[in-house]
N, C-alpha and C positions, 0 to 999 in steps of 0.2 A: 434741795437748795441750802446754801449756805451764806447765814447772815453775819457779819460782823459788826453791826452797829452796838457801839458802847463799848464791844470787847477790845476793838482796835483803840477806842479811844481812851478807854482807862489804862491799857497797855503803857501807851506813850505820854500818858499826862505828868507832867514833872511836878514833883513836891514842893509845896510852898516853903519859903523860910522857916515858919513856924512848926511845920510839922516834921521837916528833917530830923530834929533830935528824937522826937519819939519815935520815928521810924527806926532808927540806930538802936533805940533801948530795946524794941519789940524784936530787932532781928538778933539780939545777942542769946547764943544759945538755941536759935532755931535754924531750921531747914530754910535757904533760898525759896523764896516763890517762883514757881516757874512760869515764866512768861508764854503766853501762847505764841504758837509759829505765827509767821505773817499769813494772812488771808489767802495768798496765792499758793502757798504751803499745805494750809488745811485745804483747799479745794483739791490740790493734786492729791494729797493722802485718801480724801474721797472717792476721786476716781481710780486709785488702786484697789480699793474695796470694792467699789463696783465692777470692776473688770476682773476681780476674782472671786464675784459671787455664785457661780457656777460653774458646770464642766466647760461651758463655751461662752463667751460674751463677745459679740463684734465691735462694741464701742460703748461707751457711756457719756452722758450728758448731764451737766452740773451747771448749776447757775449761782455764780458769785455776786453777793448784794453787800455793796458798801455805802450806808446812808440812803440817798434815791438815786442811786446808780445801779444797773447789775449789766453783767457779762454772762454770755454764755461761753461754756468751755467744752469743748469735743475730747474726747478723751479716746485714742486706739493704740494699738501696738507700734505704731510709726511714732507719734508723740501726741502732742496737743495743739488744738486750736483754738484760738481765742477771738471773739466777735469784739466789735466795737461797743462801747458802753450806750447802754439806752436809760436816759433820766424818766423813771416812769411817773412821775410828777409833772414835767415838761413835757412829755411825748406820750402822755397818757394813751391815744388811739393807736401807736404801734406797740405798745405794750400789751394792750388786748387783744389785738391781733396775734402775737406771740402766744399769749395764753388760750386762744382760739385752736391756734396750731396744735400746742400740747395736748389740749383736750381730744383731738382726732388722731393723736398718734397710735399706731398699732404697739405690739411690743418689740415687732421688728425694730422699728423705729426708734425705741428705746434702746437698742441694741442686744436684745433678748435673741438667742440663736433658738428656733423652736423645732428646729430638726435635732442639734445635739444637744438640747435642754428641753426634751419636752415635758418636762413637770413644770417649766414656766407657765405653761396655758393652765395646767390643773391649778396653782398656786392662785393665778389671777383670775379663776372662775371662767376662763373660755373653754375649758373642754371638761365635759362631766365625768365622774367617776363612781363606781360603786359605792352605796353608802357605806358599806362595811370598812372602805379604804379612806372615806372622806377626809379623816383626820392624820391619814398615814400615806402620803405621797409616795409612789413607787422609786426605790432607789436604784433603778436599772433601766436602760431602754434600748431596744433593738435596732441595729442600723445593718443595713439601710432602712429606712421606710418604704412603705410601697411606692410611693409617688416617686421614688429617687432610683435613679437609673446609676450602676456603678459598673466598674470596667473588669471586675473580677466576681465569680461566682461564691461569694462568700456573706454569711448571716452572721452576724454579731449580738450577744447580748453582753452589753458593756455595764458594768457595775460601778456606779458612780458614788456610791456611800462613802468609801474610805479610798482617795486618791493614793497610788502607787508612789506619785510623784507629783508635785506641785511648785511651780516657780510664782511668787508673790512679787510682781514687779509692774511697772509704768508702760515700761517699753520693751523691745525685743521680742524674742519668739514665744515667751508666756506659755511654756510648756507644760502639759497636764496630762499625765499617763493614769489609765485605769486600768482593771484586771476584767477579764471578760472570757466568754466561750466562743466558739467559732465554729462553724459547719460548712460544708459545701451545699451549696443550693443548685438549682436549675441555671444553667449559662446564661447569661443576657446574650440578649441579639445586640451584636455590632452596630454602633452608631456611626454617624458621619459627619464629626466636627462640631457637634453641639456641646459646649463647655460644660465639664464635671461640675456637679453641684446645681446647674439649673432645673433639676427635675423634667427636663424635657426628653432625656434620652442620654445613653452613655457616650462616653468620646472613647475612639479607638486609641489605644496605648500600645501600639505594637513593640515599641523599642523597651517595654518592662515586662518582664517574666516574673509572673508570681508564685509561690508555692500553692500547693492546695492542702487545707488542714484538714486532719482526721475528725470524726465524728466527735463534736464537744471536746473540742482542742482547745487547752488553756492558753488565753493569748493575751496582751496587753496591748491596749488601746490608744495611741499616742496623738494628741490634738494641740496642734501648736500654730505659728505664723512666722513660717521662714521667709527671707528674703527673695522676692520674684525672681530676681535677676540670677540667683544660686540654682544648679541642677537640682533637680528634688531628688530625696534620698533614695527612693524607689529605683529612681534611673543610675543611680551611682552602686546601688547593691547588686541590680540586674548586671549592670556594665563589667563590676568586679567577678561575678560567678563567669562571666561568658570569658573574658581574658585568663582567668585562673582555673578554666576547664581541664582536668585532668591533675591538677596540682592540690594534693590533700593539705598542704599546709595553708591554703585558701579556703576551699569549698567546704572544709570541715569545720571552719572556724569563722565563717560569717553568719550574721544572723538571718532567720527565715521570715520572709516576707509574704504576707498573704492578701494585703490591699493596701492600695495608696489613693486618696481622692482628695480633690481639689474643690475648693470652694471661690471661683474666681468672681462671683458678685459681691465676695466680701472683703475685695483689696482695698487697702488703705489709700490707693490712690484714687479711689472714684471719686471721694468727697473732695479732695485737693484738686481734682480735674474741674469737677463743677464749680468751685469756688474761684478756679483759675490762679491759684497758689504759685507763685514763684520761689525757687527755692536755690540758695547759693551752692557753690561747690563742697561737697563734703556732707550734703544733708544725709538725714537718715533714709535708708532703703526704703522701699514702699514693701507691704507684706501682703502676703496670700494666706489665708485659711486652708490648713491641711490636716485631715485624718490618715492615719496608717495603722496598720494591725499586723502583729509581730507574734511570733512562737514566744510564748514567756520564758524568760531567764532567771536564773537567780544570780545574786552577787558572789563575786569571788571570795569574799570574806569568810562564805560559808565552808571554805575549806583551810585547812593549817597544813604546815609542814611541806611535805613532797608533793603532795597533791595540789596546795596552792603553787608552788613554783611552776609545776609540769603545766597546769593550766596559765599562770602567767606566762611562760615561755613560749606556750601556743600561739598568743596573741602578738608576741614580739615576731615570731617566724611569719604569722600571716600579714602583720602590718608592712615587712619590709618586702615580703612578695610583692605585694600589691604596689607599695613604691617603686619598684623596678619596673612595674608594669604601668606607669604612670598615675597611678591613683593614690592620692597624698589623703590620709585621714584628718590630721591638722587639729585635733581636740583630745589629745590623750588624757585619761583622769578615772580615778577608782571606778566611778560610775559607768565608765564605757566599757570596762573589760570584766566581762561576766562570764558565766558556765552553763551549760545545758544540761540536761539530765544523766548525761554520761560523763559529767565533770570534765568536759572539754572546754576548753579556753575559745570565748568566742569574744569577736572584738566587736563592738557594738555602738550604736549611734554615729551615723555616717550624713548627717545631716549638714555639717560644715565641710565635707571633704570636697575634694578637687580633683579632675580628672585633666591632666595635660592635653593641651591643644582642643579642648572642647570647653571647659569651664571659664567663665568671663573673669573669674577671679584669680589672679598670680600669685597667691602664694606672698604678698604683701599685706591682704587685709587681715584685719585684728582678729583672731580667733583664738581660743585657748581657754582652759578653766585656770585661773589664776594660782592656787594652790600648789598646781602640778605642770607650770608651764618653766620652760628651759631659763636661766637667769637672763642669758643674753636677750631673751623676750621682754623681761619685766624692767623696761625702759622706755623713756618718750620716744626714742627714735622709731621702736617697732608701733608703738601705738601710733605714730605718725605715719607708718606706712613705709618706711627707710630701711627697713631690715625685711629680707625675703628669707623666709622660714626653709631651714633647710632640713635634712633626714636626722641629724644629731638633734636638733631641737624636739623633734619627736621621740627620738629613743630616750633624751633626758627625761620627759614626762614620764615615761614607762618607770624609769628609774626612782623618780619623788614617790611613785606610787609604795616602792619598799618599804621606807620608814615610816611613812603615814599608815601602812597597816600593820607592820611590826611591833611599832611601838604604841598601839593605839587600841587593837583589834584582840580579842580573845573568844573563840567559840562562834564566831561570826556576830560579837556584839562588840560596841566601842565600850571599854573599861576605864580608860582615858582621856582625857583631851590636851594631851601633852603639846600637841602642833596646833591649837587652836589658834594662835597669832596668824599660822597661813591662810584660813580662811576669812579673806579679807578682798573687798574689790581694789584696794588701794594696792597697785602692782609695786609702789616704791617701800612699803612696809614691809610685802611681803617678801621682796628681792631681799631689802635688811635682815630679816628673820631667819632667812634660809642661808644667809651668808654667814650669819651668826652661827647658825647650827653646824653649818660644815668647819666653821673655824674652831667651835669647840670639839669636835672630834678629830681633829688634826691638832690640836695642841693641849689641851686639857683633858687627862684621862678620867679625872675626876667628874667631869662634866658628861660622859659617855651615859646616855640613859640605857634602861634594860629593855630589853624586848618583852613581850608577852610568852606565857608559856605555849602560846600556839606557834609562835615562828621564834623561838630560842636562838636556833642555828642559822634561819635564813636571814635575819639582821645583817649578819658577817658580812652576807654578799655585797650590799651596799658601799662595805668600806673598801670594796675595791675599785669604786668609780669617784669617790670623795676628791681626789686631787683632778680628775679629770674634769668633772664637773666645775671645782672652783676656778680652774684656769679657762674655762669656757670651750674645753675640747681642744686646747692648744697645744701643740708641741713643738720643736724645733722646725718640723715641716712646716705647721700654719704658722708660725711666728715668720718664716720665710713669705706667707701668703699675705699676713699684714703689711710685711714692708712693700712687697709688691703693690699692694692696693694704696698704699702711701705714695708709690711712685705712679700710681694711675693705671697700672697693668692689672685691670679687673678681671682679664680672663683667667691669669694664675692665682690672683686671689680666691677666685671662687670653684676653681675645678682641684685645689688640694682635698678639703673636706668632702669627699667623694663618699656616698652611701655604703659603697662595697667597703671601705676601708673601715669605717666606723662600725659596721656591722661586724667584720672581722676581729676588730678590736672587743666588740663587747662579747663576742664567745670565747675569745683569749682568755679574759678577765674572770668569766664565768669557769673556764677551767680552771684557773688558777685557785678561785674560790673552792672549787671541788678539791682540790690537793691540801687544803687547809690542813694543819697537824691534826686536828681535832677528829677528823676523818667522818663526822656527820654529815657532811655534805658531798659524800661521794657519790650520790646518786645522781647528781647533775650531769656527770658525764654522759648517762645513756641518753641525755635529752639534747645534745649537743648534735648540730646537723652533720652529714656526712661532709668532709672538705675542710672543716674548722679543728 
């Protein structure tokens, strides 16, 4: 409960005429006093904290009190819902009924997920533990619990003490990733249409094929809230394996998934339906809770020099091969380019990908990780859904990884934060900073940064693409396309930048880098595909 009585009044109280000179004298040589955030902002910040309090939180309930009026705020990964205010002085009976209701709430009613956060029952005294452990809640849990049926024969111990990755946010996917170990258990009995997560039986997932883990296989467990309207990551990865069967550029560079499990009873749409809320066009999409288990991978920054470039180019080939088969990744970033235990590049994180002809999303939806997004997408038109993502946009995402790694990482660790200004949610700032970065590379030799010793020569590769990126991949041919677009001939305008041409140019420039006078990049030639 958040009470702003007195605070908001003092924060907004004007100074009297007699006190003004005194205030001015006191302020001299002192830091300005920070005013508190507005009550609604403070309440939202508490909502973020509550949604981040454990491995998984379904929702958070907060109460905002200003003077003698209170509002209930509901926060989940789709957004916030505010009730009408209750004056607990003038409407005391209604307020007492609310307190009686809160008194009878179970943990689930408060938003705790007792399946994915079983320690919540121990912490709140609803589950007994051995006396020797009474002050040391366990930092792991086993999934699935006995009462829950899932669609793959996997049992996983999830280690929750130190998350591998966690997003601190109020809305969105709210992804948390944990380490764990998995093994194969007795296969479940196929159910018949009972929703996953209900605990009443498994649901058949006949269109998704899962890998089978070895005994005590190291895995990562991803708990997140994707949009319900999107194809699931498991469906996309399974389809990628099917379409890429026999193509080593694909099947050797995709992640291995052992389980995907949905909890439809925790859809963010349920409460909105119950309250009969109507939403304007463009509202935030409804989200569903999902758990996915993958073979553990390592970040590509664990490699340097030739090994790094080999794994990097593995992912470029995999990405293009799947693009030609109608599967578009749509979110290239450093964290999505990984390696397996054989140092092969693995293109990871497919939950924002689309499949042509199947996905409801057409490539105009706003996806991407800002520091690695193509310059053409870092503008209002893309965020308004007026620019359709093309292959060269994703390829440019790959290219922005090169300076980000070569200038900042050494021996697997970040040693400098030279490109910190790119790490922003403001696409306007990021576009400006990246434009300035390119301009310095082209015009001011004194401003060219030095790569770390792990990527001393690999940094040179990016120079081959500076002009193409700075011109948004335009050439005389694509300038013709722009003129055609102005005249209304959109068929010509969109057919010029075809993926095959862009991909061929990428490899041509990789070969040019390999033929650099230094001779340190000659190794690149052996990774160029046949025919290029």
